[in-house]
N, C-alpha and C positions, 0 to 999 in steps of 0.2 A: 570214379575209378582213378586210382593213384597214377596209373600209367599215362593217363591223359591230362594230368595236372600240368599247368604251364611249365615249360622248360626254357632255359636260356643258354646261349653260347656267345662268347665274345671273341673278337679279333680286332685289336686296336680300337678305333672309334666306331666300329661296326658291331651290331648285335643282331642275333637271330632269336626270335621269341615266339612261342606257340600260344601266347595269351590272345584269344580272339577279341578281347575288349580293346586291344591296341590297334587292331586292323583298321585301315582307312578304306572303306568300301568304295569310295569314289576313285581312289588310286587303283584299286584292284579291277574295278569296272573298266577303266581305260586300258589296263594291262592285259586282261584276259582275251583269248581269241574270240573273235566275233562270230555270230551266226551269219550265214550267207545273206548278203544284201544289207547288213547293218553296219553302222560306224563303230559301235561299241556294244558290249554285252549289256543286256537289260539289267537294271538294279535288282529286280526280284530274282532273276536267274543267278546273279552273283551271291545274293543273300542265301539262296538254297545251297549253292556250292559250298559256301563258307560254313553254314550250319551243319552240313552232313559230311564234313571232312576234317582231318587234322591239319590245321593251317600253320604255316611258318611265315612270319613277317620278317623282312630284312630291314634294319633301321640304321641310320646314321644320325646321331644327335637327336634322337626321338622322332625323326622324320622317316616315314616309310619309303624305301627305295627298291624294295624287291618283295617277292612273294613266291611261295610254292605250297602245294598241298598234297596230302596222302589220303587216298581212298583205301580203306582196309577193313577186313573182317577180324583183325587182330589175332588170327589163328593160322591162316593158310596163305593169303595173298595180300600184298600191299602194292599200290600203284602210285608212283610219284608223278604228279601232273602239274600243269600250269606254272612251270618254273619261269620266273621273269625277274630281270634286273633292269632298272632304269638305264637308258642309253649312256648317260654321263658317268655311270659306275661300272660299265662293262670293260672287259679285257684286263681286269686286275685280280681275277680269280674268285670273285664273289659268288658267281653262279655255281661253280664247282663246290665252294664251301657250303652254300645253301643246300645242295644235294647231299653233301657229306653230313650235314646236320640232320637232314631227313633220315638218312641211313643210320645215324647214331641214336635216333629216338627209340625208346623201348617198344613202341608199337610195331616196329619192323622186326624185332629180334626173334619172335616165334614163327614168323612167316617163312614158309619154304620157298615162296616165289616173291621176288621184289622186281617190279617192272618200272621203268622210267619212260613215260610217254612225253616226248617233246614235239611240239608242233612247229614246223619250220615254215615261215611265211613264203608263199609261192609267188614267184614273179608273174606279172601279167603276161600271159602267153596267148597269142592269137591262134585260135583253133579253127582250122578249115577242114 
């Protein structure tokens, strides 16, 4: 499908690319939210997420430094999920740009609902 063919966006030394062949599964595994009680997402879980989503890799000089994905039916709803930028590249607008690239992708254009699901790490709270 032409709409899902790889797309690229550039900003200086940074690139967002939807080509799944460029994705670093190990990087994504460490970046994605963990299931309860585990240190990182399991590789098989990450591979399933990547295979069944429209993925956006964020790169600097061919090194992956960020990730986001869209889960969509291409007709009604699109959900932007798992937005992540490596800590050393935060606070310079790359996360916002990554989401903008997701919204600019043709896969979201026909959707009447676009949601952005961001998981905020919770502090350890003592519950009594």
